[in-house]
KETI-322955 format. One record per atom (N, C-alpha, C, O): residue in one letter; atom name; x, y, z. Coordinates in Angstrom, 1 decimal. Each point is the difference from the previous one (the first is absolute). Layout:
BEGIN
{type: a, atom: CA, x: X, y: Y, z: Z}
...
END
This chain:
BEGIN
{type: x, atom: N, x: 95.0, y: 86.8, z: 175.8}
{type: x, atom: CA, x: 0.1, y: 0.4, z: 1.4}
{type: x, atom: C, x: -1.4, y: 0.5, z: 0.5}
{type: x, atom: O, x: -0.4, y: -0.3, z: 1.1}
{type: x, atom: N, x: -0.3, y: 1.1, z: -1.9}
{type: x, atom: CA, x: -1.3, y: 0.5, z: 0.4}
{type: x, atom: C, x: -1.0, y: -1.1, z: 0.2}
{type: x, atom: O, x: -0.7, y: 0.0, z: 1.0}
{type: x, atom: N, x: 0.7, y: -1.0, z: -1.9}
{type: x, atom: CA, x: -0.9, y: -1.1, z: 0.1}
{type: x, atom: C, x: 0.3, y: -0.8, z: 1.3}
{type: x, atom: O, x: -0.9, y: -0.4, z: 0.7}
{type: x, atom: N, x: 2.2, y: 0.2, z: -0.5}
{type: x, atom: CA, x: 0.4, y: -0.8, z: 1.2}
{type: x, atom: C, x: -0.5, y: 0.7, z: 1.3}
{type: x, atom: O, x: -0.3, y: -0.7, z: 1.0}
{type: x, atom: N, x: 0.3, y: 2.0, z: -1.0}
{type: x, atom: CA, x: -0.4, y: 0.8, z: 1.2}
{type: x, atom: C, x: -1.5, y: -0.1, z: 0.2}
{type: x, atom: O, x: -0.5, y: 0.0, z: 1.1}
{type: x, atom: N, x: -0.2, y: 0.0, z: -2.2}
{type: x, atom: CA, x: -1.5, y: 0.1, z: 0.0}
{type: x, atom: C, x: -0.6, y: -1.3, z: 0.4}
{type: x, atom: O, x: -1.0, y: 0.0, z: 0.7}
{type: x, atom: N, x: 1.5, y: -1.1, z: -1.2}
{type: x, atom: CA, x: -0.6, y: -1.3, z: 0.1}
{type: x, atom: C, x: -0.4, y: -0.4, z: 1.5}
{type: x, atom: O, x: -1.1, y: -0.5, z: 0.2}
{type: x, atom: N, x: 2.0, y: 0.7, z: 0.8}
{type: x, atom: CA, x: -0.4, y: -0.4, z: 1.3}
{type: x, atom: C, x: -1.2, y: 0.7, z: 0.6}
{type: x, atom: O, x: -0.6, y: -0.4, z: 0.9}
{type: x, atom: N, x: 0.3, y: 1.6, z: -1.5}
{type: x, atom: CA, x: -1.1, y: 0.8, z: 0.5}
{type: x, atom: C, x: -1.3, y: -0.4, z: -0.6}
{type: x, atom: O, x: -1.1, y: 0.5, z: 0.4}
{type: x, atom: N, x: 1.1, y: -1.4, z: -1.4}
{type: x, atom: CA, x: -1.3, y: -0.4, z: -0.7}
{type: x, atom: C, x: -0.5, y: -1.3, z: 0.5}
{type: x, atom: O, x: 0.7, y: -0.8, z: 0.5}
{type: x, atom: N, x: -2.0, y: 0.6, z: -0.6}
{type: x, atom: CA, x: -0.6, y: -1.3, z: 0.3}
{type: x, atom: C, x: 0.4, y: -1.0, z: -1.0}
{type: x, atom: O, x: 0.6, y: 0.4, z: -1.1}
{type: x, atom: N, x: -0.8, y: -1.7, z: 1.4}
{type: x, atom: CA, x: 0.5, y: -1.0, z: -0.9}
{type: x, atom: C, x: -0.6, y: 0.2, z: -1.5}
{type: x, atom: O, x: 0.8, y: -0.1, z: -0.9}
{type: x, atom: N, x: -2.1, y: 0.3, z: 0.8}
{type: x, atom: CA, x: -0.6, y: 0.1, z: -1.3}
{type: x, atom: C, x: 0.5, y: 1.2, z: -0.7}
{type: x, atom: O, x: 0.2, y: 0.0, z: -1.2}
{type: x, atom: N, x: 0.0, y: 1.1, z: 1.9}
{type: x, atom: CA, x: 0.5, y: 1.3, z: -0.6}
{type: x, atom: C, x: 1.5, y: -0.2, z: -0.5}
{type: x, atom: O, x: 0.4, y: 0.5, z: -1.0}
{type: x, atom: N, x: 0.3, y: -1.2, z: 1.8}
{type: x, atom: CA, x: 1.4, y: -0.3, z: -0.3}
{type: x, atom: C, x: 0.1, y: -0.9, z: -1.3}
{type: x, atom: O, x: 0.8, y: 0.2, z: -0.9}
{type: x, atom: N, x: -1.7, y: -1.2, z: 0.9}
{type: x, atom: CA, x: -0.1, y: -0.9, z: -1.2}
{type: x, atom: C, x: -0.3, y: 0.9, z: -1.3}
{type: x, atom: O, x: 0.6, y: -0.3, z: -1.0}
{type: x, atom: N, x: -1.5, y: 1.2, z: 1.1}
{type: x, atom: CA, x: -0.3, y: 0.8, z: -1.1}
{type: x, atom: C, x: 1.2, y: 0.9, z: -0.4}
{type: x, atom: O, x: 0.3, y: 0.0, z: -1.2}
{type: x, atom: N, x: 0.4, y: 0.6, z: 2.1}
{type: x, atom: CA, x: 1.1, y: 0.8, z: -0.3}
{type: x, atom: C, x: 1.1, y: -0.8, z: -0.6}
{type: x, atom: O, x: 0.7, y: 0.4, z: -1.0}
{type: x, atom: N, x: -0.4, y: -1.5, z: 1.5}
{type: x, atom: CA, x: 1.1, y: -0.9, z: -0.5}
{type: x, atom: C, x: -0.4, y: -0.5, z: -1.4}
{type: x, atom: O, x: 0.9, y: -0.1, z: -0.9}
{type: x, atom: N, x: -2.1, y: -0.2, z: 0.7}
{type: x, atom: CA, x: -0.5, y: -0.4, z: -1.3}
{type: x, atom: C, x: 0.3, y: 1.1, z: -1.1}
{type: x, atom: O, x: 0.5, y: -0.3, z: -1.0}
{type: x, atom: N, x: -0.9, y: 1.5, z: 1.4}
{type: x, atom: CA, x: 0.2, y: 1.1, z: -0.9}
{type: x, atom: C, x: 1.5, y: 0.4, z: -0.2}
{type: x, atom: O, x: 0.4, y: 0.4, z: -1.1}
{type: x, atom: N, x: 0.4, y: -0.6, z: 2.1}
{type: x, atom: CA, x: 1.4, y: 0.3, z: 0.0}
{type: x, atom: C, x: 0.8, y: -1.0, z: -0.9}
{type: x, atom: O, x: 0.9, y: 0.4, z: -0.7}
{type: x, atom: N, x: -1.3, y: -1.7, z: 0.6}
{type: x, atom: CA, x: 0.8, y: -1.0, z: -0.6}
{type: x, atom: C, x: -0.7, y: -0.6, z: -1.3}
{type: x, atom: O, x: 0.6, y: -0.9, z: -0.6}
{type: x, atom: N, x: -1.8, y: 1.3, z: 0.3}
{type: x, atom: CA, x: -0.6, y: -0.5, z: -1.2}
{type: x, atom: C, x: -0.3, y: 1.2, z: -1.0}
{type: x, atom: O, x: 0.1, y: 1.2, z: 0.4}
{type: x, atom: N, x: -0.4, y: -1.5, z: -1.6}
{type: x, atom: CA, x: -0.3, y: 1.0, z: -0.9}
{type: x, atom: C, x: -1.3, y: 0.7, z: 0.4}
{type: x, atom: O, x: -0.8, y: -0.5, z: 0.9}
{type: x, atom: N, x: 0.5, y: 1.7, z: -1.4}
{type: x, atom: CA, x: -1.2, y: 0.7, z: 0.3}
{type: x, atom: C, x: -1.2, y: -1.0, z: -0.3}
{type: x, atom: O, x: 0.0, y: -0.7, z: -1.1}
{type: x, atom: N, x: -1.0, y: 0.6, z: 1.9}
{type: x, atom: CA, x: -1.1, y: -0.9, z: -0.1}
{type: x, atom: C, x: -1.3, y: 0.7, z: -0.1}
{type: x, atom: O, x: -0.1, y: 1.2, z: 0.4}
{type: x, atom: N, x: -0.9, y: -1.9, z: -0.9}
{type: x, atom: CA, x: -1.4, y: 0.6, z: 0.0}
{type: x, atom: C, x: -0.6, y: -0.3, z: 1.4}
{type: x, atom: O, x: 0.5, y: -0.9, z: 0.7}
{type: x, atom: N, x: -1.6, y: 1.5, z: -0.5}
{type: x, atom: CA, x: -0.8, y: -0.2, z: 1.3}
{type: x, atom: C, x: -0.3, y: -1.4, z: 0.2}
{type: x, atom: O, x: 0.3, y: -0.5, z: 1.1}
{type: x, atom: N, x: -0.9, y: -0.2, z: -2.1}
{type: x, atom: CA, x: -0.4, y: -1.4, z: 0.2}
{type: x, atom: C, x: 1.2, y: -0.9, z: 0.3}
{type: x, atom: O, x: -0.1, y: -0.9, z: 0.9}
{type: x, atom: N, x: 1.2, y: 1.1, z: -1.6}
{type: x, atom: CA, x: 1.2, y: -0.9, z: 0.3}
{type: x, atom: C, x: 0.5, y: 0.2, z: 1.4}
{type: x, atom: O, x: 0.3, y: -1.0, z: 0.7}
{type: x, atom: N, x: -0.2, y: 2.2, z: -0.3}
{type: x, atom: CA, x: 0.5, y: 0.3, z: 1.4}
{type: x, atom: C, x: -0.9, y: -0.5, z: 1.0}
{type: x, atom: O, x: 0.4, y: -0.7, z: 1.0}
{type: x, atom: N, x: -1.7, y: 0.9, z: -1.1}
{type: x, atom: CA, x: -1.0, y: -0.6, z: 0.9}
{type: x, atom: C, x: 0.1, y: -1.5, z: 0.1}
{type: x, atom: O, x: -0.1, y: -0.5, z: 1.1}
{type: x, atom: N, x: 0.2, y: -0.1, z: -2.2}
{type: x, atom: CA, x: 0.1, y: -1.5, z: 0.0}
{type: x, atom: C, x: 1.3, y: -0.5, z: 0.7}
{type: x, atom: O, x: 0.0, y: -0.8, z: 0.8}
{type: x, atom: N, x: 1.1, y: 1.4, z: -1.2}
{type: x, atom: CA, x: 1.3, y: -0.5, z: 0.5}
{type: x, atom: C, x: 0.2, y: 0.3, z: 1.5}
{type: x, atom: O, x: 0.4, y: -0.8, z: 0.8}
{type: x, atom: N, x: -0.8, y: 2.1, z: -0.4}
{type: x, atom: CA, x: 0.2, y: 0.4, z: 1.3}
{type: x, atom: C, x: -1.2, y: -0.3, z: 1.0}
{type: x, atom: O, x: 0.0, y: 0.3, z: 1.1}
{type: x, atom: N, x: -1.1, y: -0.8, z: -1.7}
{type: x, atom: CA, x: -1.2, y: -0.4, z: 0.8}
{type: x, atom: C, x: -0.6, y: 1.2, z: 0.7}
{type: x, atom: O, x: -0.2, y: 0.1, z: 1.2}
{type: x, atom: N, x: 0.0, y: 1.0, z: -2.1}
{type: x, atom: CA, x: -0.6, y: 1.2, z: 0.5}
{type: x, atom: C, x: -1.4, y: 0.2, z: -0.7}
{type: x, atom: O, x: -0.1, y: -0.2, z: -1.2}
{type: x, atom: N, x: -0.9, y: 0.6, z: 2.0}
{type: x, atom: CA, x: -1.3, y: 0.1, z: -0.5}
{type: x, atom: C, x: -0.3, y: 1.4, z: -0.6}
{type: x, atom: O, x: -0.6, y: 0.2, z: -1.0}
{type: x, atom: N, x: 1.2, y: 0.8, z: 1.7}
{type: x, atom: CA, x: -0.2, y: 1.4, z: -0.5}
{type: x, atom: C, x: 1.3, y: 0.7, z: 0.0}
{type: x, atom: O, x: 0.5, y: 0.6, z: 0.9}
{type: x, atom: N, x: 0.1, y: -0.6, z: -2.1}
{type: x, atom: CA, x: 1.3, y: 0.5, z: -0.2}
{type: x, atom: C, x: 0.1, y: 1.5, z: 0.3}
{type: x, atom: O, x: 0.9, y: 0.5, z: 0.6}
{type: x, atom: N, x: -1.9, y: 0.3, z: -1.1}
{type: x, atom: CA, x: 0.0, y: 1.4, z: 0.2}
{type: x, atom: C, x: 0.0, y: 0.4, z: 1.4}
{type: x, atom: O, x: 0.8, y: 0.9, z: 0.5}
{type: x, atom: N, x: -1.6, y: -1.6, z: 0.3}
{type: x, atom: CA, x: 0.0, y: 0.3, z: 1.5}
{type: x, atom: C, x: 1.3, y: -0.4, z: 0.6}
{type: x, atom: O, x: 0.5, y: 0.7, z: 0.9}
{type: x, atom: N, x: 0.1, y: -1.8, z: -1.3}
{type: x, atom: CA, x: 1.3, y: -0.5, z: 0.6}
{type: x, atom: C, x: 1.1, y: 1.1, z: -0.3}
{type: x, atom: O, x: 0.8, y: 0.3, z: 0.9}
{type: x, atom: N, x: -0.8, y: 0.2, z: -2.1}
{type: x, atom: CA, x: 1.0, y: 1.0, z: -0.4}
{type: x, atom: C, x: -0.2, y: 1.3, z: 0.8}
{type: x, atom: O, x: 0.9, y: 0.6, z: 0.4}
{type: x, atom: N, x: -2.2, y: -0.2, z: -0.3}
{type: x, atom: CA, x: -0.3, y: 1.2, z: 0.8}
{type: x, atom: C, x: 0.5, y: -0.1, z: 1.4}
{type: x, atom: O, x: 0.4, y: 1.0, z: 0.5}
{type: x, atom: N, x: -0.5, y: -2.1, z: 0.1}
{type: x, atom: CA, x: 0.5, y: -0.2, z: 1.4}
{type: x, atom: C, x: 1.5, y: -0.3, z: 0.1}
{type: x, atom: O, x: 0.5, y: 0.3, z: 1.0}
{type: x, atom: N, x: 0.1, y: -0.7, z: -2.1}
{type: x, atom: CA, x: 1.4, y: -0.3, z: 0.0}
{type: x, atom: C, x: 0.9, y: 1.2, z: -0.3}
{type: x, atom: O, x: 1.1, y: 0.2, z: 0.5}
{type: x, atom: N, x: -1.6, y: 0.6, z: -1.5}
{type: x, atom: CA, x: 0.8, y: 1.1, z: -0.4}
{type: x, atom: C, x: 0.5, y: 1.0, z: 1.0}
{type: x, atom: O, x: 1.2, y: 0.5, z: -0.1}
{type: x, atom: N, x: -2.0, y: -0.1, z: 1.1}
{type: x, atom: CA, x: 0.5, y: 0.9, z: 1.1}
{type: x, atom: C, x: 1.3, y: -0.5, z: 0.6}
{type: x, atom: O, x: 0.9, y: 0.8, z: 0.3}
{type: x, atom: N, x: -0.8, y: -2.1, z: 0.0}
{type: x, atom: CA, x: 1.1, y: -0.6, z: 0.6}
{type: x, atom: C, x: 1.2, y: 0.0, z: -1.0}
{type: x, atom: O, x: 1.1, y: 0.4, z: 0.4}
{type: x, atom: N, x: -1.3, y: -0.7, z: -1.6}
{type: x, atom: CA, x: 1.0, y: -0.1, z: -1.0}
{type: x, atom: C, x: 0.6, y: 1.4, z: -0.3}
{type: x, atom: O, x: 1.2, y: 0.2, z: -0.2}
{type: x, atom: N, x: -2.1, y: 0.8, z: 0.2}
{type: x, atom: CA, x: 0.4, y: 1.4, z: -0.2}
{type: x, atom: C, x: 1.0, y: 0.5, z: 1.0}
{type: x, atom: O, x: 0.9, y: 0.9, z: -0.3}
{type: x, atom: N, x: -0.9, y: -1.4, z: 1.5}
{type: x, atom: CA, x: 1.0, y: 0.4, z: 1.0}
{type: x, atom: C, x: 1.4, y: -0.5, z: -0.4}
{type: x, atom: O, x: 0.9, y: 0.6, z: 0.5}
{type: x, atom: N, x: -0.9, y: -1.6, z: -1.4}
{type: x, atom: CA, x: 1.3, y: -0.5, z: -0.4}
{type: x, atom: C, x: 0.3, y: 0.4, z: -1.5}
{type: x, atom: O, x: 0.9, y: -0.6, z: -0.6}
{type: x, atom: N, x: -1.6, y: 1.5, z: 0.1}
{type: x, atom: CA, x: 0.2, y: 0.5, z: -1.4}
{type: x, atom: C, x: -0.5, y: -0.9, z: -1.1}
{type: x, atom: O, x: 0.5, y: 0.0, z: -1.1}
{type: x, atom: N, x: -1.5, y: -0.8, z: 1.4}
{type: x, atom: CA, x: -0.6, y: -1.0, z: -0.9}
{type: x, atom: C, x: -1.5, y: 0.3, z: -0.1}
{type: x, atom: O, x: -0.6, y: 0.6, z: 0.9}
{type: x, atom: N, x: 0.1, y: -1.1, z: -2.0}
{type: x, atom: CA, x: -1.5, y: 0.0, z: -0.1}
{type: x, atom: C, x: -0.4, y: -1.0, z: -1.1}
{type: x, atom: O, x: 0.8, y: -0.4, z: -0.9}
{type: x, atom: N, x: -2.1, y: 0.0, z: 1.0}
{type: x, atom: CA, x: -0.5, y: -0.9, z: -1.0}
{type: x, atom: C, x: -0.9, y: 0.9, z: -0.9}
{type: x, atom: O, x: -0.9, y: 0.7, z: 0.5}
{type: x, atom: N, x: 1.1, y: -0.8, z: -1.8}
{type: x, atom: CA, x: -0.9, y: 0.8, z: -0.9}
{type: x, atom: C, x: -0.7, y: -0.9, z: -1.0}
{type: x, atom: O, x: 0.5, y: -1.2, z: -0.2}
{type: x, atom: N, x: -1.6, y: 1.7, z: -0.4}
{type: x, atom: CA, x: -0.6, y: -0.8, z: -1.0}
{type: x, atom: C, x: -0.3, y: 0.9, z: -1.2}
{type: x, atom: O, x: -0.1, y: 1.2, z: 0.1}
{type: x, atom: N, x: -0.1, y: -1.8, z: -1.2}
{type: x, atom: CA, x: -0.2, y: 0.7, z: -1.3}
{type: x, atom: C, x: -0.6, y: -0.9, z: -1.0}
{type: x, atom: O, x: 0.2, y: -1.2, z: 0.1}
{type: x, atom: N, x: -1.0, y: 1.7, z: -1.0}
{type: x, atom: CA, x: -0.6, y: -0.8, z: -1.1}
{type: x, atom: C, x: 1.1, y: -0.5, z: -0.9}
{type: x, atom: O, x: 0.9, y: 0.8, z: -0.3}
{type: x, atom: N, x: -0.9, y: -2.0, z: -0.3}
{type: x, atom: CA, x: 1.0, y: -0.4, z: -0.9}
{type: x, atom: C, x: -0.2, y: 0.8, z: -1.3}
{type: x, atom: O, x: -1.0, y: 0.6, z: -0.3}
{type: x, atom: N, x: 2.1, y: -0.6, z: -0.5}
{type: x, atom: CA, x: 0.1, y: 0.8, z: -1.2}
{type: x, atom: C, x: -1.2, y: -0.4, z: -0.9}
{type: x, atom: O, x: -0.7, y: 0.9, z: -0.6}
{type: x, atom: N, x: 0.5, y: -2.2, z: 0.4}
{type: x, atom: CA, x: -1.2, y: -0.5, z: -0.7}
{type: x, atom: C, x: -0.9, y: -0.6, z: 1.0}
{type: x, atom: O, x: 0.4, y: -0.9, z: 0.7}
{type: x, atom: N, x: -1.7, y: 1.3, z: -0.7}
{type: x, atom: CA, x: -0.9, y: -0.7, z: 1.0}
{type: x, atom: C, x: 0.0, y: -1.5, z: -0.2}
{type: x, atom: O, x: 0.0, y: -0.5, z: -1.1}
{type: x, atom: N, x: -0.1, y: -0.2, z: 2.2}
{type: x, atom: CA, x: -0.1, y: -1.4, z: -0.1}
{type: x, atom: C, x: -1.5, y: -0.4, z: -0.3}
{type: x, atom: O, x: -0.9, y: 0.7, z: 0.3}
{type: x, atom: N, x: 0.8, y: -1.8, z: -1.0}
{type: x, atom: CA, x: -1.3, y: -0.5, z: -0.4}
{type: x, atom: C, x: -0.5, y: -1.1, z: 0.9}
{type: x, atom: O, x: 0.7, y: -0.9, z: 0.5}
{type: x, atom: N, x: -2.0, y: 1.0, z: -0.1}
{type: x, atom: CA, x: -0.6, y: -1.1, z: 0.8}
{type: x, atom: C, x: -0.4, y: -1.2, z: -0.9}
{type: x, atom: O, x: 0.3, y: 0.0, z: -1.2}
{type: x, atom: N, x: -0.9, y: -1.0, z: 1.8}
{type: x, atom: CA, x: -0.3, y: -1.2, z: -0.8}
{type: x, atom: C, x: -1.0, y: 0.2, z: -1.1}
{type: x, atom: O, x: -0.2, y: -0.9, z: -0.9}
{type: x, atom: N, x: -0.5, y: 2.0, z: 0.9}
{type: x, atom: CA, x: -0.9, y: 0.4, z: -1.1}
{type: x, atom: C, x: 0.6, y: 0.8, z: -1.0}
{type: x, atom: O, x: -0.7, y: 0.5, z: -1.0}
{type: x, atom: N, x: 2.0, y: -0.2, z: 1.1}
{type: x, atom: CA, x: 0.7, y: 0.8, z: -1.0}
{type: x, atom: C, x: -0.2, y: 1.5, z: 0.2}
{type: x, atom: O, x: 0.3, y: 0.8, z: -0.8}
{type: x, atom: N, x: -0.9, y: -0.4, z: 2.0}
{type: x, atom: CA, x: -0.2, y: 1.4, z: 0.3}
{type: x, atom: C, x: 1.1, y: 0.6, z: 0.8}
{type: x, atom: O, x: 0.6, y: -0.7, z: 0.8}
{type: x, atom: N, x: -0.3, y: 2.0, z: -1.0}
{type: x, atom: CA, x: 1.1, y: 0.6, z: 0.8}
{type: x, atom: C, x: -0.4, y: 0.1, z: 1.5}
{type: x, atom: O, x: -1.2, y: 0.2, z: 0.3}
{type: x, atom: N, x: 2.2, y: -0.4, z: 0.6}
{type: x, atom: CA, x: -0.3, y: 0.0, z: 1.4}
{type: x, atom: C, x: 0.7, y: 1.2, z: 0.6}
{type: x, atom: O, x: 0.7, y: 0.8, z: -0.6}
{type: x, atom: N, x: -1.0, y: -0.5, z: 1.9}
{type: x, atom: CA, x: 0.6, y: 1.1, z: 0.7}
{type: x, atom: C, x: 1.1, y: -0.5, z: 0.9}
{type: x, atom: O, x: 0.4, y: 0.7, z: 1.0}
{type: x, atom: N, x: 0.1, y: -1.9, z: -1.2}
{type: x, atom: CA, x: 1.1, y: -0.6, z: 0.8}
{type: x, atom: C, x: 1.2, y: 0.9, z: -0.1}
{type: x, atom: O, x: 0.3, y: 0.6, z: -1.0}
{type: x, atom: N, x: 0.3, y: -0.4, z: 2.2}
{type: x, atom: CA, x: 1.2, y: 0.8, z: 0.1}
{type: x, atom: C, x: 1.2, y: -0.9, z: 0.3}
{type: x, atom: O, x: -0.1, y: -1.1, z: 0.4}
{type: x, atom: N, x: 1.3, y: 1.7, z: -0.6}
{type: x, atom: CA, x: 1.3, y: -0.6, z: 0.3}
{type: x, atom: C, x: 0.5, y: 0.7, z: 1.3}
{type: x, atom: O, x: -0.3, y: 1.1, z: 0.3}
{type: x, atom: N, x: 1.0, y: -1.9, z: 0.5}
{type: x, atom: CA, x: 0.5, y: 0.5, z: 1.3}
{type: x, atom: C, x: 1.5, y: -0.2, z: 0.0}
{type: x, atom: O, x: 0.5, y: -1.0, z: -0.5}
{type: x, atom: N, x: 0.2, y: 2.0, z: 1.2}
{type: x, atom: CA, x: 1.4, y: -0.2, z: 0.2}
{type: x, atom: C, x: 0.5, y: 0.8, z: 1.2}
{type: x, atom: O, x: -0.6, y: 0.9, z: 0.5}
{type: x, atom: N, x: 1.7, y: -1.4, z: 0.1}
{type: x, atom: CA, x: 0.7, y: 0.6, z: 1.1}
{type: x, atom: C, x: 1.0, y: 1.0, z: -0.5}
{type: x, atom: O, x: 0.8, y: -0.4, z: -0.8}
{type: x, atom: N, x: -0.9, y: 1.7, z: 1.2}
{type: x, atom: CA, x: 0.9, y: 1.0, z: -0.5}
{type: x, atom: C, x: 0.7, y: 0.8, z: 1.1}
{type: x, atom: O, x: -0.5, y: 0.0, z: 1.1}
{type: x, atom: N, x: 1.6, y: 0.6, z: -1.4}
{type: x, atom: CA, x: 0.7, y: 0.9, z: 0.9}
{type: x, atom: C, x: -0.7, y: 1.4, z: -0.2}
{type: x, atom: O, x: -0.2, y: 0.4, z: -1.1}
{type: x, atom: N, x: -0.1, y: 0.2, z: 2.2}
{type: x, atom: CA, x: -0.7, y: 1.3, z: 0.0}
{type: x, atom: C, x: 0.6, y: 1.1, z: -0.9}
{type: x, atom: O, x: -0.7, y: 0.8, z: -0.6}
{type: x, atom: N, x: 2.0, y: -0.8, z: 0.5}
{type: x, atom: CA, x: 0.6, y: 1.1, z: -0.8}
{type: x, atom: C, x: -0.3, y: -0.2, z: -1.4}
{type: x, atom: O, x: 0.1, y: 1.0, z: -0.8}
{type: x, atom: N, x: -0.4, y: -2.2, z: 0.3}
{type: x, atom: CA, x: -0.3, y: -0.2, z: -1.4}
{type: x, atom: C, x: -1.4, y: 0.5, z: -0.3}
{type: x, atom: O, x: -1.0, y: -0.1, z: 0.8}
{type: x, atom: N, x: 0.9, y: 0.7, z: -2.0}
{type: x, atom: CA, x: -1.3, y: 0.5, z: -0.5}
{type: x, atom: C, x: -0.7, y: -1.0, z: -0.9}
{type: x, atom: O, x: 0.7, y: -0.6, z: -0.9}
{type: x, atom: N, x: -1.9, y: 0.3, z: 1.1}
{type: x, atom: CA, x: -0.8, y: -0.9, z: -0.9}
{type: x, atom: C, x: 0.4, y: -1.5, z: 0.2}
{type: x, atom: O, x: 1.0, y: -0.3, z: 0.6}
{type: x, atom: N, x: -1.7, y: -0.5, z: -1.2}
{type: x, atom: CA, x: 0.1, y: -1.5, z: 0.1}
{type: x, atom: C, x: 0.9, y: -0.6, z: -1.1}
{type: x, atom: O, x: -0.3, y: -1.1, z: -0.5}
{type: x, atom: N, x: 1.4, y: 1.8, z: 0.1}
{type: x, atom: CA, x: 0.8, y: -0.6, z: -1.1}
{type: x, atom: C, x: 0.8, y: -1.2, z: 0.5}
{type: x, atom: O, x: 0.3, y: -0.1, z: 1.2}
{type: x, atom: N, x: -0.1, y: -0.9, z: -2.1}
{type: x, atom: CA, x: 0.7, y: -1.2, z: 0.5}
{type: x, atom: C, x: 1.4, y: 0.3, z: 0.6}
{type: x, atom: O, x: 0.5, y: -0.7, z: 0.8}
{type: x, atom: N, x: 0.1, y: 1.8, z: -1.2}
{type: x, atom: CA, x: 1.3, y: 0.4, z: 0.5}
{type: x, atom: C, x: -0.1, y: 0.4, z: 1.5}
{type: x, atom: O, x: 1.0, y: -0.1, z: 0.7}
{type: x, atom: N, x: -2.2, y: 0.4, z: -0.2}
{type: x, atom: CA, x: -0.1, y: 0.5, z: 1.3}
{type: x, atom: C, x: -0.2, y: -1.2, z: 1.0}
{type: x, atom: O, x: -0.1, y: 0.2, z: 1.2}
{type: x, atom: N, x: 0.0, y: -1.4, z: -1.7}
{type: x, atom: CA, x: -0.3, y: -1.1, z: 0.9}
{type: x, atom: C, x: 1.2, y: -0.3, z: 1.0}
{type: x, atom: O, x: 1.1, y: 0.2, z: -0.4}
{type: x, atom: N, x: -1.5, y: -0.6, z: 1.6}
{type: x, atom: CA, x: 1.0, y: -0.4, z: 0.9}
{type: x, atom: C, x: 0.3, y: -1.4, z: -0.2}
{type: x, atom: O, x: -0.9, y: -0.9, z: 0.1}
{type: x, atom: N, x: 2.1, y: 0.6, z: -0.5}
{type: x, atom: CA, x: 0.3, y: -1.4, z: -0.4}
{type: x, atom: C, x: 1.0, y: -0.7, z: 0.8}
{type: x, atom: O, x: -0.3, y: -1.1, z: 0.5}
{type: x, atom: N, x: 1.4, y: 1.7, z: -0.2}
{type: x, atom: CA, x: 1.1, y: -0.7, z: 0.7}
{type: x, atom: C, x: 0.3, y: 0.6, z: 1.4}
{type: x, atom: O, x: 1.2, y: 0.1, z: 0.3}
{type: x, atom: N, x: -2.2, y: 0.3, z: 0.4}
{type: x, atom: CA, x: 0.3, y: 0.6, z: 1.3}
{type: x, atom: C, x: 0.4, y: -1.0, z: 1.1}
{type: x, atom: O, x: 0.7, y: 0.4, z: 0.9}
{type: x, atom: N, x: -1.1, y: -1.6, z: -1.1}
{type: x, atom: CA, x: 0.4, y: -1.1, z: 0.9}
{type: x, atom: C, x: 0.7, y: -1.1, z: -0.8}
{type: x, atom: O, x: -0.4, y: -0.3, z: -1.1}
{type: x, atom: N, x: 1.5, y: -0.2, z: 1.7}
{type: x, atom: CA, x: 0.7, y: -1.1, z: -0.7}
{type: x, atom: C, x: -1.0, y: -1.1, z: -0.3}
{type: x, atom: O, x: -0.9, y: -0.3, z: 0.7}
{type: x, atom: N, x: 1.2, y: -0.5, z: -1.8}
{type: x, atom: CA, x: -0.9, y: -1.0, z: -0.5}
{type: x, atom: C, x: -0.2, y: -1.1, z: 1.1}
{type: x, atom: O, x: -1.1, y: -0.5, z: 0.2}
{type: x, atom: N, x: 2.2, y: 0.1, z: 0.5}
{type: x, atom: CA, x: -0.2, y: -1.0, z: 1.1}
{type: x, atom: C, x: -0.8, y: 0.5, z: 1.1}
{type: x, atom: O, x: -0.7, y: -0.8, z: 0.7}
{type: x, atom: N, x: 0.8, y: 2.1, z: -0.4}
{type: x, atom: CA, x: -0.8, y: 0.6, z: 1.1}
{type: x, atom: C, x: -1.4, y: 0.0, z: -0.4}
{type: x, atom: O, x: -0.9, y: -0.2, z: 0.9}
{type: x, atom: N, x: 0.6, y: 0.4, z: -2.1}
{type: x, atom: CA, x: -1.4, y: 0.0, z: -0.5}
{type: x, atom: C, x: -0.7, y: -1.3, z: 0.3}
{type: x, atom: O, x: -1.2, y: -0.1, z: 0.4}
{type: x, atom: N, x: 1.9, y: -1.0, z: -0.7}
{type: x, atom: CA, x: -0.6, y: -1.3, z: 0.3}
{type: x, atom: C, x: -0.3, y: -0.2, z: 1.4}
{type: x, atom: O, x: -1.0, y: -0.6, z: 0.4}
{type: x, atom: N, x: 1.9, y: 1.0, z: 0.5}
{type: x, atom: CA, x: -0.2, y: -0.1, z: 1.4}
{type: x, atom: C, x: -1.2, y: 0.8, z: 0.5}
{type: x, atom: O, x: -0.7, y: -0.4, z: 0.8}
{type: x, atom: N, x: 0.6, y: 1.7, z: -1.4}
{type: x, atom: CA, x: -1.1, y: 0.8, z: 0.4}
{type: x, atom: C, x: -1.3, y: -0.6, z: -0.5}
{type: x, atom: O, x: -1.0, y: 0.1, z: 0.7}
{type: x, atom: N, x: 1.0, y: -0.7, z: -1.9}
{type: x, atom: CA, x: -1.2, y: -0.6, z: -0.5}
{type: x, atom: C, x: -0.5, y: -1.1, z: 1.0}
{type: x, atom: O, x: -1.2, y: -0.2, z: 0.2}
{type: x, atom: N, x: 2.1, y: -0.6, z: 0.2}
{type: x, atom: CA, x: -0.3, y: -1.1, z: 1.0}
{type: x, atom: C, x: -0.6, y: 0.5, z: 1.3}
{type: x, atom: O, x: -0.9, y: -0.6, z: 0.5}
{type: x, atom: N, x: 1.4, y: 1.8, z: -0.1}
{type: x, atom: CA, x: -0.5, y: 0.5, z: 1.3}
{type: x, atom: C, x: -1.4, y: 0.5, z: -0.1}
{type: x, atom: O, x: -0.8, y: 0.0, z: 1.0}
{type: x, atom: N, x: 0.4, y: 0.5, z: -2.2}
{type: x, atom: CA, x: -1.4, y: 0.5, z: -0.1}
{type: x, atom: C, x: -0.9, y: -0.9, z: -0.7}
{type: x, atom: O, x: -1.2, y: 0.3, z: -0.2}
{type: x, atom: N, x: 1.6, y: -1.5, z: -0.2}
{type: x, atom: CA, x: -0.9, y: -1.0, z: -0.6}
{type: x, atom: C, x: -0.9, y: -0.6, z: 1.0}
{type: x, atom: O, x: -0.8, y: -0.9, z: -0.3}
END
């Protein structure tokens, strides 16, 4: 319900980001930027969160339990991102917003913001 109320208030690209996070597993910065065609994810989240917070949602990021390795085998500072309900504390998988919109509605919403 919260997601459905917030989506019409977002721009196309912000709605695409929110829908991606709502219906996909937690993703890393690079994966989200590639799939959602976003150049600066941190900036996008900074601008999107104030609107989401009005509906009790927010996008959070956190480092993965084990740092990801780059192509040289070195640890990276890549973070994971997820959409969470504000009442939840921390970025635990249980806090993810998963089934706020019916599956068939999700497909329709994705078409509208594509």
